[in-house]
The first five atom37 places (N, CA, C, CB, O) and aatype in JSON, in Angstrom:
{
  "aatype": [12, 15, 10, 1, 1, 14, 0, 13, 0, 0, 13, 10, 7, 10, 0, 15, 10, 13, 0, 10, 14, 0, 0, 0, 5, 12, 7, 14, 14, 11, 10, 3, 5, 2, 7, 3, 7, 1, 9, 19, 18, 0, 6, 18, 1, 15, 0, 2, 19, 3, 11, 16, 10, 6, 16, 10, 3, 0, 3, 1, 2, 7, 5, 19, 15, 1, 11, 6, 13, 3, 11, 13, 0, 7, 12, 0, 1, 16, 13, 7, 7, 0, 1, 0, 0, 15, 0, 12, 3, 5, 17, 17, 1, 16, 16, 3, 7, 2, 15, 3, 7, 0, 12, 15, 1, 15, 6, 10, 6, 15, 15, 15, 1, 1, 1, 13, 3, 0, 0, 3, 15, 2, 1, 3, 7, 19, 10, 3, 11, 16, 6, 19, 0, 0, 12, 1, 5, 1, 5, 1, 0, 0, 15, 7, 2],
  "atom_mask": [
    [1, 1, 1, 1, 1],
    [1, 1, 1, 1, 1],
    [1, 1, 1, 1, 1],
    [1, 1, 1, 1, 1],
    [1, 1, 1, 1, 1],
    [1, 1, 1, 1, 1],
    [1, 1, 1, 1, 1],
    [1, 1, 1, 1, 1],
    [1, 1, 1, 1, 1],
    [1, 1, 1, 1, 1],
    [1, 1, 1, 1, 1],
    [1, 1, 1, 1, 1],
    [1, 1, 1, 0, 1],
    [1, 1, 1, 1, 1],
    [1, 1, 1, 1, 1],
    [1, 1, 1, 1, 1],
    [1, 1, 1, 1, 1],
    [1, 1, 1, 1, 1],
    [1, 1, 1, 1, 1],
    [1, 1, 1, 1, 1],
    [1, 1, 1, 1, 1],
    [1, 1, 1, 1, 1],
    [1, 1, 1, 1, 1],
    [1, 1, 1, 1, 1],
    [1, 1, 1, 1, 1],
    [1, 1, 1, 1, 1],
    [1, 1, 1, 0, 1],
    [1, 1, 1, 1, 1],
    [1, 1, 1, 1, 1],
    [1, 1, 1, 1, 1],
    [1, 1, 1, 1, 1],
    [1, 1, 1, 1, 1],
    [1, 1, 1, 1, 1],
    [1, 1, 1, 1, 1],
    [1, 1, 1, 0, 1],
    [1, 1, 1, 1, 1],
    [1, 1, 1, 0, 1],
    [1, 1, 1, 1, 1],
    [1, 1, 1, 1, 1],
    [1, 1, 1, 1, 1],
    [1, 1, 1, 1, 1],
    [1, 1, 1, 1, 1],
    [1, 1, 1, 1, 1],
    [1, 1, 1, 1, 1],
    [1, 1, 1, 1, 1],
    [1, 1, 1, 1, 1],
    [1, 1, 1, 1, 1],
    [1, 1, 1, 1, 1],
    [1, 1, 1, 1, 1],
    [1, 1, 1, 1, 1],
    [1, 1, 1, 1, 1],
    [1, 1, 1, 1, 1],
    [1, 1, 1, 1, 1],
    [1, 1, 1, 1, 1],
    [1, 1, 1, 1, 1],
    [1, 1, 1, 1, 1],
    [1, 1, 1, 1, 1],
    [1, 1, 1, 1, 1],
    [1, 1, 1, 1, 1],
    [1, 1, 1, 1, 1],
    [1, 1, 1, 1, 1],
    [1, 1, 1, 0, 1],
    [1, 1, 1, 1, 1],
    [1, 1, 1, 1, 1],
    [1, 1, 1, 1, 1],
    [1, 1, 1, 1, 1],
    [1, 1, 1, 1, 1],
    [1, 1, 1, 1, 1],
    [1, 1, 1, 1, 1],
    [1, 1, 1, 1, 1],
    [1, 1, 1, 1, 1],
    [1, 1, 1, 1, 1],
    [1, 1, 1, 1, 1],
    [1, 1, 1, 0, 1],
    [1, 1, 1, 1, 1],
    [1, 1, 1, 1, 1],
    [1, 1, 1, 1, 1],
    [1, 1, 1, 1, 1],
    [1, 1, 1, 1, 1],
    [1, 1, 1, 0, 1],
    [1, 1, 1, 0, 1],
    [1, 1, 1, 1, 1],
    [1, 1, 1, 1, 1],
    [1, 1, 1, 1, 1],
    [1, 1, 1, 1, 1],
    [1, 1, 1, 1, 1],
    [1, 1, 1, 1, 1],
    [1, 1, 1, 1, 1],
    [1, 1, 1, 1, 1],
    [1, 1, 1, 1, 1],
    [1, 1, 1, 1, 1],
    [1, 1, 1, 1, 1],
    [1, 1, 1, 1, 1],
    [1, 1, 1, 1, 1],
    [1, 1, 1, 1, 1],
    [1, 1, 1, 1, 1],
    [1, 1, 1, 0, 1],
    [1, 1, 1, 1, 1],
    [1, 1, 1, 1, 1],
    [1, 1, 1, 1, 1],
    [1, 1, 1, 0, 1],
    [1, 1, 1, 1, 1],
    [1, 1, 1, 1, 1],
    [1, 1, 1, 1, 1],
    [1, 1, 1, 1, 1],
    [1, 1, 1, 1, 1],
    [1, 1, 1, 1, 1],
    [1, 1, 1, 1, 1],
    [1, 1, 1, 1, 1],
    [1, 1, 1, 1, 1],
    [1, 1, 1, 1, 1],
    [1, 1, 1, 1, 1],
    [1, 1, 1, 1, 1],
    [1, 1, 1, 1, 1],
    [1, 1, 1, 1, 1],
    [1, 1, 1, 1, 1],
    [1, 1, 1, 1, 1],
    [1, 1, 1, 1, 1],
    [1, 1, 1, 1, 1],
    [1, 1, 1, 1, 1],
    [1, 1, 1, 1, 1],
    [1, 1, 1, 1, 1],
    [1, 1, 1, 1, 1],
    [1, 1, 1, 1, 1],
    [1, 1, 1, 0, 1],
    [1, 1, 1, 1, 1],
    [1, 1, 1, 1, 1],
    [1, 1, 1, 1, 1],
    [1, 1, 1, 1, 1],
    [1, 1, 1, 1, 1],
    [1, 1, 1, 1, 1],
    [1, 1, 1, 1, 1],
    [1, 1, 1, 1, 1],
    [1, 1, 1, 1, 1],
    [1, 1, 1, 1, 1],
    [1, 1, 1, 1, 1],
    [1, 1, 1, 1, 1],
    [1, 1, 1, 1, 1],
    [1, 1, 1, 1, 1],
    [1, 1, 1, 1, 1],
    [1, 1, 1, 1, 1],
    [1, 1, 1, 1, 1],
    [1, 1, 1, 1, 1],
    [1, 1, 1, 0, 1],
    [1, 1, 1, 1, 1]
  ],
  "atom_positions": [
    [[37.64, 34.7, 49.05], [37.89, 36.24, 49.61], [36.73, 36.92, 49.9], [38.63, 37.18, 48.63], [36.8, 37.76, 50.79]],
    [[35.48, 36.71, 49.25], [34.21, 37.32, 49.47], [33.67, 37.15, 50.72], [33.32, 36.89, 48.59], [32.95, 37.99, 51.26]],
    [[34.06, 35.9, 51.3], [33.57, 35.63, 52.79], [34.39, 36.6, 53.71], [33.83, 33.98, 53.29], [33.84, 37.12, 54.68]],
    [[35.55, 36.81, 53.46], [36.15, 37.8, 54.31], [35.61, 39.15, 54.07], [37.59, 37.82, 54.13], [35.06, 39.66, 55.05]],
    [[35.63, 39.59, 53.37], [34.84, 41.05, 53.08], [33.63, 41.4, 54.12], [34.1, 41.01, 51.49], [33.64, 42.4, 54.84]],
    [[32.68, 40.54, 54.1], [31.88, 41.15, 55.02], [32.08, 40.8, 56.58], [30.58, 40.87, 54.61], [31.41, 41.38, 57.44]],
    [[32.81, 40.02, 56.84], [33.48, 39.83, 58.44], [34.23, 41.07, 58.57], [34.63, 38.41, 58.72], [33.89, 41.84, 59.46]],
    [[35.24, 41.38, 57.75], [36.09, 42.66, 57.87], [35.23, 43.94, 58.05], [37.0, 42.84, 56.57], [35.4, 44.76, 58.94]],
    [[34.23, 44.0, 57.03], [33.32, 45.24, 56.91], [32.36, 45.19, 58.4], [32.26, 45.11, 55.32], [31.91, 46.21, 58.92]],
    [[32.17, 43.88, 58.93], [31.78, 44.2, 60.34], [32.37, 44.55, 61.34], [31.34, 43.47, 60.8], [31.94, 45.37, 62.15]],
    [[33.62, 43.85, 61.4], [34.47, 44.49, 62.25], [34.55, 45.73, 62.51], [35.44, 44.26, 62.01], [34.29, 46.22, 63.61]],
    [[35.05, 46.54, 61.18], [35.06, 47.98, 61.12], [34.03, 48.52, 61.59], [35.22, 48.47, 59.97], [34.38, 49.32, 62.46]],
    [[32.94, 48.5, 61.45], [31.59, 48.94, 62.12], [31.46, 48.85, 63.73], [0.0, 0.0, 0.0], [30.87, 49.66, 64.44]],
    [[31.95, 47.98, 64.03], [31.73, 47.71, 65.51], [32.5, 47.99, 66.25], [31.55, 46.66, 65.86], [32.27, 48.11, 67.46]],
    [[33.92, 48.21, 65.52], [35.25, 48.6, 66.13], [34.9, 50.35, 66.27], [36.78, 48.12, 64.94], [35.14, 51.06, 67.25]],
    [[34.33, 50.71, 65.1], [34.12, 52.07, 65.64], [33.54, 52.41, 66.69], [33.59, 52.7, 64.97], [33.77, 53.57, 67.03]],
    [[32.8, 51.77, 67.39], [31.99, 51.87, 68.73], [32.85, 51.62, 69.76], [30.82, 50.9, 68.87], [32.44, 51.86, 70.9]],
    [[34.18, 51.09, 69.57], [34.95, 50.58, 71.0], [36.36, 51.17, 70.78], [35.06, 48.71, 71.24], [37.33, 50.48, 71.12]],
    [[36.53, 52.28, 70.3], [37.98, 53.21, 70.46], [39.08, 52.47, 69.55], [38.64, 53.28, 72.25], [40.26, 52.39, 69.87]],
    [[38.66, 52.05, 68.64], [39.92, 51.33, 67.66], [40.36, 52.46, 67.07], [39.5, 50.13, 66.41], [39.91, 53.59, 67.27]],
    [[41.45, 52.1, 66.16], [42.13, 53.19, 65.11], [41.57, 54.06, 64.45], [42.7, 52.73, 64.17], [40.67, 53.52, 63.81]],
    [[41.61, 55.01, 64.27], [40.87, 56.28, 63.39], [40.28, 55.66, 62.02], [42.1, 57.63, 62.93], [39.14, 55.91, 61.64]],
    [[41.39, 54.62, 61.16], [40.88, 54.09, 60.09], [39.67, 53.25, 60.16], [41.8, 53.46, 59.57], [38.9, 53.18, 59.2]],
    [[39.44, 52.42, 61.57], [38.15, 51.71, 61.9], [37.08, 52.47, 62.24], [38.29, 50.85, 62.92], [35.92, 52.08, 62.12]],
    [[37.44, 53.65, 62.7], [36.26, 54.33, 62.93], [35.13, 54.94, 61.66], [36.8, 55.41, 63.71], [33.96, 55.31, 61.7]],
    [[36.04, 54.83, 60.68], [35.04, 55.27, 59.57], [34.22, 54.41, 59.2], [35.57, 55.67, 58.43], [33.26, 54.93, 58.63]],
    [[34.17, 53.28, 59.28], [33.04, 52.3, 59.1], [31.85, 52.22, 59.66], [0.0, 0.0, 0.0], [31.82, 52.63, 60.82]],
    [[30.66, 51.75, 59.14], [29.16, 51.78, 59.75], [29.46, 50.73, 60.8], [27.77, 51.34, 58.62], [30.52, 50.1, 60.74]],
    [[28.59, 50.5, 61.74], [27.2, 51.42, 61.67], [27.54, 52.64, 62.36], [25.81, 50.73, 62.44], [28.42, 52.86, 63.19]],
    [[26.48, 53.57, 61.73], [26.78, 54.95, 62.23], [25.95, 55.34, 63.62], [26.39, 56.0, 61.03], [24.82, 54.95, 63.93]],
    [[26.8, 56.19, 64.35], [25.62, 56.4, 65.44], [24.58, 56.92, 65.4], [25.86, 56.92, 66.32], [23.51, 56.45, 65.78]],
    [[24.85, 58.39, 64.74], [23.98, 59.22, 64.05], [23.13, 58.49, 62.81], [24.83, 60.39, 63.54], [23.51, 58.64, 61.65]],
    [[21.98, 57.71, 63.13], [21.66, 56.95, 61.91], [20.56, 58.03, 61.05], [20.92, 55.32, 62.37], [20.11, 57.87, 59.91]],
    [[20.34, 59.12, 61.96], [19.17, 59.82, 61.04], [20.0, 61.04, 60.56], [17.61, 60.34, 61.94], [19.32, 61.93, 60.05]],
    [[21.19, 61.22, 60.61], [22.05, 62.45, 60.13], [21.63, 63.62, 60.81], [0.0, 0.0, 0.0], [22.01, 64.61, 60.19]],
    [[21.1, 63.85, 61.69], [20.71, 65.12, 62.47], [21.59, 65.83, 63.25], [19.76, 64.89, 63.32], [21.31, 66.9, 63.79]],
    [[22.79, 65.2, 63.32], [23.98, 65.93, 63.98], [23.69, 65.49, 65.65], [0.0, 0.0, 0.0], [24.49, 65.95, 66.46]],
    [[22.62, 64.67, 66.12], [22.48, 64.5, 67.49], [22.21, 62.92, 67.59], [21.28, 65.46, 68.11], [21.54, 62.32, 66.75]],
    [[22.85, 62.23, 68.82], [22.21, 60.76, 68.63], [21.72, 60.43, 70.03], [23.35, 59.52, 68.07], [22.3, 60.57, 71.11]],
    [[20.12, 59.81, 69.66], [19.45, 59.92, 71.1], [19.91, 58.14, 71.24], [17.31, 60.5, 71.16], [20.74, 57.46, 70.63]],
    [[19.09, 57.85, 72.2], [19.54, 56.73, 72.99], [18.94, 55.54, 71.82], [18.82, 56.72, 74.77], [19.81, 54.7, 71.58]],
    [[17.93, 55.36, 71.23], [17.37, 54.56, 70.2], [18.6, 54.48, 69.34], [16.02, 55.18, 69.47], [19.13, 53.37, 69.19]],
    [[19.07, 55.43, 68.81], [20.19, 55.28, 67.66], [21.55, 54.57, 68.35], [20.62, 56.93, 66.97], [22.33, 53.82, 67.77]],
    [[21.61, 54.99, 69.67], [23.13, 54.37, 70.36], [22.82, 53.04, 70.62], [23.73, 55.1, 71.9], [23.76, 52.25, 70.52]],
    [[21.65, 52.56, 70.97], [21.41, 51.38, 71.16], [21.31, 50.34, 70.16], [20.51, 51.42, 71.73], [21.61, 49.18, 70.41]],
    [[20.8, 50.84, 68.77], [20.74, 50.05, 67.63], [22.11, 49.67, 67.16], [19.99, 50.74, 66.59], [22.44, 48.5, 66.94]],
    [[22.83, 50.62, 67.04], [24.17, 50.72, 66.96], [25.27, 49.69, 67.58], [24.34, 51.87, 67.46], [26.17, 49.09, 66.99]],
    [[24.88, 49.69, 69.12], [25.67, 49.06, 69.89], [24.92, 47.38, 69.99], [25.8, 50.0, 71.33], [25.38, 46.37, 69.46]],
    [[23.94, 47.46, 70.64], [23.22, 46.29, 71.16], [22.89, 45.29, 69.94], [21.85, 46.78, 71.92], [23.28, 44.12, 69.92]],
    [[22.04, 45.97, 68.79], [21.55, 45.03, 67.67], [22.56, 44.83, 66.54], [20.24, 45.59, 67.04], [22.54, 43.83, 65.82]],
    [[23.61, 46.02, 66.39], [24.79, 45.34, 65.45], [25.67, 44.32, 66.04], [25.77, 46.39, 64.95], [26.09, 43.34, 65.43]],
    [[26.02, 44.69, 67.59], [26.66, 43.42, 67.89], [25.93, 42.41, 67.96], [27.29, 43.4, 68.94], [26.53, 41.58, 67.29]],
    [[24.8, 41.83, 68.44], [24.3, 40.52, 68.13], [24.31, 40.36, 66.65], [22.91, 40.3, 68.7], [24.73, 39.28, 66.22]],
    [[23.94, 41.21, 65.87], [23.95, 40.86, 64.3], [25.08, 40.51, 63.68], [23.54, 41.88, 63.53], [24.99, 39.96, 62.58]],
    [[26.25, 40.75, 64.21], [27.32, 40.71, 63.87], [28.1, 39.64, 64.28], [27.74, 41.68, 64.12], [28.7, 38.96, 63.44]],
    [[28.16, 39.35, 65.73], [28.63, 38.2, 66.47], [27.99, 37.12, 66.8], [28.98, 38.5, 67.44], [28.61, 36.07, 66.93]],
    [[26.75, 37.19, 66.96], [25.75, 36.0, 67.37], [25.95, 35.12, 66.19], [24.05, 36.44, 67.59], [25.0, 35.02, 65.42]],
    [[27.11, 34.42, 65.91], [26.94, 33.38, 64.85], [25.74, 32.34, 64.76], [28.09, 32.61, 64.93], [25.19, 31.99, 63.72]],
    [[25.37, 31.83, 66.32], [24.29, 30.89, 66.16], [22.91, 31.21, 66.38], [24.52, 29.91, 66.9], [22.02, 30.45, 66.77]],
    [[22.83, 32.66, 66.05], [21.71, 33.4, 66.66], [20.66, 32.96, 67.7], [21.03, 33.76, 65.7], [19.46, 32.76, 67.52]],
    [[21.45, 32.84, 68.95], [20.66, 32.55, 69.82], [20.52, 33.58, 70.71], [20.96, 31.47, 70.33], [20.03, 33.3, 71.81]],
    [[20.87, 34.79, 70.46], [20.35, 35.67, 71.48], [21.45, 36.5, 72.45], [0.0, 0.0, 0.0], [21.26, 37.48, 73.17]],
    [[22.55, 35.78, 72.19], [23.61, 35.94, 73.2], [24.95, 35.72, 72.34], [23.45, 34.84, 74.51], [24.95, 35.03, 71.33]],
    [[26.06, 36.35, 72.83], [27.32, 36.23, 72.13], [28.1, 35.58, 73.25], [27.96, 37.65, 71.55], [28.23, 36.0, 74.4]],
    [[28.63, 34.44, 72.69], [29.48, 33.46, 73.68], [30.87, 33.96, 73.76], [29.55, 31.87, 73.15], [31.32, 34.93, 73.14]],
    [[31.54, 33.16, 74.63], [32.85, 33.76, 74.51], [33.9, 33.29, 73.41], [33.44, 33.6, 75.77], [35.0, 33.8, 73.18]],
    [[33.2, 32.01, 72.69], [33.8, 31.78, 71.41], [33.84, 32.67, 70.17], [33.27, 30.76, 71.03], [34.76, 33.03, 69.44]],
    [[32.45, 32.92, 70.17], [31.94, 33.96, 69.36], [32.85, 35.2, 69.31], [30.6, 34.31, 69.83], [33.45, 35.71, 68.37]],
    [[32.75, 35.58, 70.76], [33.35, 36.73, 70.86], [35.0, 36.92, 70.68], [32.92, 37.12, 72.05], [35.61, 37.98, 70.56]],
    [[35.47, 35.74, 70.71], [36.89, 35.64, 70.64], [37.24, 35.69, 69.13], [37.41, 34.31, 71.36], [38.16, 36.37, 68.68]],
    [[36.5, 34.98, 68.46], [36.76, 35.16, 67.15], [36.63, 36.26, 66.52], [36.21, 34.46, 66.57], [37.18, 36.33, 65.42]],
    [[35.91, 37.38, 66.98], [35.71, 38.69, 66.33], [37.04, 39.33, 67.34], [33.86, 39.47, 66.51], [37.82, 39.87, 66.55]],
    [[37.38, 39.42, 68.23], [38.55, 39.81, 68.94], [39.77, 39.25, 68.49], [38.43, 39.51, 70.26], [40.83, 39.84, 68.73]],
    [[39.76, 38.24, 67.88], [41.19, 37.81, 66.97], [41.4, 38.76, 65.7], [0.0, 0.0, 0.0], [42.54, 38.97, 65.29]],
    [[40.31, 39.33, 65.1], [40.21, 40.0, 64.06], [40.52, 41.22, 64.52], [39.08, 39.88, 63.42], [41.2, 41.93, 63.8]],
    [[40.14, 41.66, 65.67], [40.57, 43.18, 66.25], [42.16, 43.16, 66.59], [39.65, 43.6, 67.81], [42.81, 44.19, 66.44]],
    [[42.71, 42.05, 67.03], [43.75, 42.0, 67.25], [44.7, 41.95, 66.15], [43.78, 41.22, 67.97], [45.71, 42.66, 66.18]],
    [[44.49, 41.22, 65.26], [45.09, 41.4, 63.79], [45.06, 42.34, 63.29], [44.69, 40.79, 62.89], [46.09, 42.93, 62.99]],
    [[43.9, 42.81, 63.05], [43.9, 44.81, 62.37], [44.05, 45.89, 63.22], [42.4, 45.41, 61.69], [44.16, 47.01, 62.72]],
    [[44.09, 45.73, 64.59], [43.91, 46.93, 65.44], [45.31, 46.82, 66.18], [0.0, 0.0, 0.0], [45.88, 47.9, 66.34]],
    [[45.94, 45.73, 66.65], [46.96, 45.53, 67.25], [46.76, 45.4, 68.83], [0.0, 0.0, 0.0], [45.77, 44.79, 69.22]],
    [[47.62, 45.93, 69.73], [47.54, 45.86, 71.16], [46.5, 46.76, 71.52], [48.82, 46.18, 71.87], [45.76, 46.29, 72.39]],
    [[46.19, 47.93, 71.13], [45.1, 48.97, 71.23], [43.83, 48.17, 71.26], [45.11, 50.04, 69.99], [43.17, 48.0, 72.29]],
    [[43.54, 47.74, 70.16], [42.59, 46.89, 69.96], [42.16, 45.42, 71.15], [43.03, 46.5, 68.61], [41.09, 45.23, 71.73]],
    [[43.11, 44.78, 71.17], [43.12, 43.72, 72.13], [42.66, 44.6, 73.53], [44.72, 42.89, 72.2], [41.59, 44.31, 74.07]],
    [[43.27, 45.39, 73.94], [42.91, 45.77, 75.32], [41.55, 46.36, 75.12], [43.97, 46.81, 76.02], [40.85, 46.38, 76.14]],
    [[41.04, 46.85, 74.04], [40.03, 47.43, 74.17], [38.73, 46.32, 74.18], [40.06, 48.46, 73.14], [37.69, 46.44, 74.83]],
    [[39.13, 45.14, 73.21], [38.21, 44.12, 73.31], [38.28, 43.34, 74.63], [38.4, 43.25, 72.2], [37.29, 42.62, 74.8]],
    [[39.23, 43.3, 75.64], [39.39, 42.66, 76.66], [38.47, 43.44, 77.83], [40.89, 42.53, 76.88], [37.93, 42.82, 78.74]],
    [[38.38, 44.8, 77.66], [37.73, 45.46, 78.53], [36.06, 45.74, 78.11], [38.58, 46.68, 78.7], [35.2, 46.16, 78.89]],
    [[35.88, 45.38, 76.67], [34.64, 45.28, 76.45], [33.91, 44.32, 76.97], [34.49, 45.26, 75.39], [32.81, 44.52, 77.49]],
    [[34.68, 42.8, 76.85], [34.12, 41.85, 77.51], [33.86, 42.06, 79.02], [34.85, 40.8, 77.28], [32.7, 42.08, 79.46]],
    [[35.08, 42.25, 79.93], [35.08, 42.71, 80.98], [33.73, 43.37, 81.72], [35.99, 43.44, 80.81], [33.1, 42.93, 82.69]],
    [[33.52, 44.65, 80.89], [32.47, 45.44, 81.33], [31.11, 44.86, 81.07], [32.59, 46.71, 80.73], [30.17, 44.86, 81.86]],
    [[31.11, 44.38, 79.89], [29.62, 43.51, 79.38], [29.05, 42.44, 80.04], [29.75, 42.84, 78.08], [27.89, 42.52, 80.44]],
    [[29.89, 41.2, 80.26], [29.57, 40.08, 80.7], [29.36, 40.44, 82.38], [30.68, 38.97, 80.25], [30.15, 40.03, 83.23]],
    [[28.51, 41.04, 82.6], [28.15, 41.37, 84.16], [28.17, 40.2, 85.09], [0.0, 0.0, 0.0], [28.65, 40.35, 86.21]],
    [[27.66, 38.97, 84.7], [27.4, 37.8, 85.58], [28.37, 36.71, 85.64], [26.2, 37.23, 85.22], [28.34, 35.69, 86.33]],
    [[29.48, 37.24, 84.52], [30.45, 36.37, 84.62], [30.19, 34.72, 84.27], [30.86, 36.58, 85.93], [30.73, 33.75, 84.8]],
    [[29.18, 34.77, 83.21], [28.74, 33.38, 82.81], [29.14, 32.9, 81.71], [27.48, 33.24, 82.73], [28.74, 31.8, 81.3]],
    [[30.23, 33.85, 80.88], [30.98, 33.36, 79.61], [30.04, 33.67, 78.53], [0.0, 0.0, 0.0], [29.98, 32.86, 77.6]],
    [[29.16, 34.87, 78.49], [28.22, 35.14, 77.64], [27.86, 36.41, 77.64], [27.25, 34.42, 77.8], [27.67, 36.86, 78.77]],
    [[27.69, 37.19, 76.69], [26.93, 38.9, 76.92], [25.72, 38.59, 75.94], [28.09, 40.63, 76.23], [25.64, 38.41, 74.73]],
    [[24.47, 38.62, 77.36], [23.39, 38.61, 76.56], [22.88, 40.01, 76.28], [22.41, 37.79, 77.14], [23.5, 41.04, 76.53]],
    [[21.38, 39.91, 75.6], [21.03, 40.92, 75.05], [20.72, 41.76, 76.15], [20.08, 40.72, 74.14], [20.66, 42.92, 75.76]],
    [[20.51, 41.64, 77.35], [20.12, 42.37, 78.55], [21.37, 43.24, 78.96], [19.67, 41.34, 79.74], [21.35, 44.45, 79.22]],
    [[22.68, 42.25, 78.95], [23.98, 42.62, 79.38], [24.42, 43.78, 78.52], [24.96, 41.45, 79.31], [24.9, 44.85, 78.89]],
    [[24.12, 43.3, 77.09], [24.59, 44.24, 76.12], [23.77, 45.85, 76.1], [24.39, 43.43, 74.68], [24.25, 46.93, 75.75]],
    [[22.52, 45.57, 76.56], [21.57, 46.62, 76.79], [22.16, 47.57, 78.06], [20.05, 45.93, 77.12], [22.34, 48.79, 77.99]],
    [[22.41, 46.74, 79.19], [22.84, 47.71, 80.24], [24.12, 48.39, 80.03], [22.93, 47.05, 81.5], [24.48, 49.54, 80.27]],
    [[24.72, 47.39, 79.53], [26.17, 48.26, 79.25], [26.35, 49.39, 78.01], [27.34, 47.11, 78.9], [27.2, 50.28, 77.93]],
    [[25.34, 49.07, 77.13], [24.85, 50.32, 76.27], [24.52, 51.47, 77.1], [23.57, 50.0, 75.43], [25.21, 52.49, 77.08]],
    [[23.52, 51.34, 77.8], [22.72, 52.57, 78.55], [23.76, 53.42, 79.41], [21.45, 51.96, 79.65], [23.85, 54.64, 79.44]],
    [[24.65, 52.33, 80.23], [25.84, 52.86, 80.9], [26.58, 53.84, 80.2], [26.73, 51.85, 81.21], [26.58, 55.03, 80.51]],
    [[27.25, 53.31, 79.19], [27.74, 54.2, 78.15], [27.23, 55.36, 77.74], [27.8, 53.65, 77.18], [27.82, 56.44, 77.83]],
    [[26.14, 55.2, 77.29], [25.15, 56.36, 76.9], [25.03, 57.57, 78.26], [23.46, 55.55, 76.56], [25.26, 58.78, 78.27]],
    [[24.73, 56.98, 78.93], [24.57, 58.22, 80.04], [25.68, 58.49, 80.86], [23.47, 57.98, 81.05], [25.58, 59.4, 81.68]],
    [[26.85, 57.76, 80.75], [28.01, 58.28, 80.75], [28.68, 59.32, 79.75], [28.61, 57.34, 80.8], [29.53, 60.17, 80.03]],
    [[28.23, 59.12, 78.78], [28.66, 60.4, 77.7], [27.87, 61.45, 77.57], [28.76, 60.02, 76.31], [28.17, 62.39, 76.85]],
    [[26.68, 61.39, 78.31], [25.66, 62.4, 77.87], [26.04, 63.44, 79.3], [23.77, 61.65, 77.7], [25.57, 63.15, 80.4]],
    [[26.85, 64.53, 79.13], [27.62, 65.19, 80.24], [26.48, 66.09, 80.74], [29.07, 66.04, 79.77], [26.51, 66.51, 81.9]],
    [[25.27, 66.47, 79.73], [24.58, 67.42, 80.26], [23.36, 66.96, 80.34], [24.66, 68.54, 79.66], [22.45, 67.78, 80.25]],
    [[23.11, 65.76, 80.49], [21.84, 65.18, 81.05], [20.8, 65.25, 80.25], [21.44, 65.75, 82.2], [19.67, 65.03, 80.69]],
    [[21.01, 65.57, 78.92], [19.77, 65.97, 78.09], [18.93, 64.81, 77.13], [20.3, 67.1, 77.1], [17.84, 64.97, 76.58]],
    [[19.57, 63.93, 77.13], [19.31, 62.43, 76.46], [19.76, 62.39, 75.3], [0.0, 0.0, 0.0], [19.2, 61.6, 74.54]],
    [[20.8, 63.15, 74.82], [21.25, 63.48, 73.47], [22.82, 63.46, 73.42], [20.68, 64.9, 73.02], [23.51, 64.23, 74.09]],
    [[23.15, 62.82, 72.85], [24.94, 62.87, 72.54], [24.87, 63.85, 71.46], [25.85, 61.23, 71.93], [24.07, 63.64, 70.54]],
    [[25.66, 64.99, 71.45], [26.1, 65.78, 70.37], [27.57, 65.64, 70.13], [25.74, 67.17, 70.6], [28.26, 65.08, 70.99]],
    [[28.15, 66.15, 68.94], [29.65, 65.44, 68.4], [30.55, 65.93, 69.68], [30.39, 66.19, 66.59], [31.45, 65.13, 69.92]],
    [[30.51, 66.92, 70.46], [31.41, 66.85, 71.83], [31.35, 65.82, 72.56], [31.17, 67.8, 72.76], [32.38, 65.17, 72.73]],
    [[30.2, 65.43, 73.15], [30.28, 64.29, 73.94], [30.7, 63.1, 73.41], [29.19, 64.06, 74.44], [31.38, 62.34, 74.09]],
    [[30.27, 62.75, 71.9], [30.99, 61.89, 71.52], [32.56, 61.7, 71.41], [30.55, 61.82, 70.67], [33.22, 60.68, 71.65]],
    [[32.86, 62.61, 71.11], [34.41, 62.93, 70.95], [34.83, 62.62, 72.48], [34.8, 64.72, 70.4], [35.73, 61.83, 72.76]],
    [[34.31, 63.11, 73.14], [35.24, 62.69, 74.75], [34.68, 61.2, 75.03], [34.75, 63.94, 76.45], [35.53, 60.39, 75.43]],
    [[33.42, 60.75, 74.87], [33.58, 59.51, 75.15], [34.69, 58.72, 74.3], [32.33, 58.98, 75.02], [35.31, 57.87, 74.93]],
    [[34.95, 58.88, 73.18], [36.03, 58.29, 72.57], [37.43, 58.17, 73.14], [36.13, 58.88, 71.52], [38.25, 57.25, 73.18]],
    [[37.43, 59.66, 73.66], [38.63, 59.8, 74.18], [38.96, 59.02, 75.48], [38.8, 61.09, 74.35], [40.02, 58.43, 75.66]],
    [[37.78, 59.11, 76.48], [37.86, 58.27, 77.65], [38.08, 56.86, 77.07], [36.54, 58.39, 78.59], [38.85, 56.1, 77.66]],
    [[37.52, 56.51, 76.09], [37.38, 54.86, 76.04], [38.98, 54.63, 75.19], [35.62, 54.16, 74.9], [39.29, 53.46, 74.95]],
    [[39.85, 55.63, 74.81], [41.04, 55.4, 74.26], [41.88, 55.15, 75.46], [41.5, 56.52, 73.36], [42.72, 54.24, 75.46]],
    [[41.6, 56.22, 76.85], [42.39, 56.27, 77.69], [42.42, 55.21, 78.48], [42.29, 57.23, 78.22], [43.46, 54.72, 78.94]],
    [[40.97, 54.68, 78.75], [40.71, 53.27, 79.58], [41.58, 52.44, 78.69], [38.97, 52.63, 79.69], [42.47, 51.82, 79.28]],
    [[41.52, 52.31, 77.55], [42.25, 50.92, 77.02], [43.79, 50.92, 76.97], [41.79, 50.6, 75.5], [44.42, 49.94, 76.58]],
    [[44.41, 52.16, 77.42], [45.76, 52.5, 77.64], [46.57, 52.95, 76.18], [0.0, 0.0, 0.0], [47.62, 52.51, 75.71]],
    [[45.76, 53.89, 75.71], [45.98, 54.15, 74.13], [45.51, 55.35, 73.83], [45.29, 53.17, 73.16], [45.57, 55.77, 72.67]]
  ]
}
């Protein structure tokens, strides 16, 4: 049982980044890492890229293989249902840009930067609570939920 708890905690943390149910959104990693009410790209990148690799890259080769991703996606489907499955499928499609069957660090960084820039509606380089809420709403709509 103790081996499952860290995996589930990691799932909850990453799930918060990809528009999973509200209960999942309460877990770490926290986007606003310094608690100042503003999210700069360095914080967003750390929560998206670094935490994704830390959590999903089981063989520590600097990329997430489809097999590693599917293990995580299976947990998401189990705990988050169809909405989570849709979000996971979308995440894979939009991140594995060269369709080589792996999400490299550079692909994760590109995807993270695109999401941040799309969310930064006033182009000030900072996400506020309103922009984060709008981003999550768009992610939910894109995943069909």
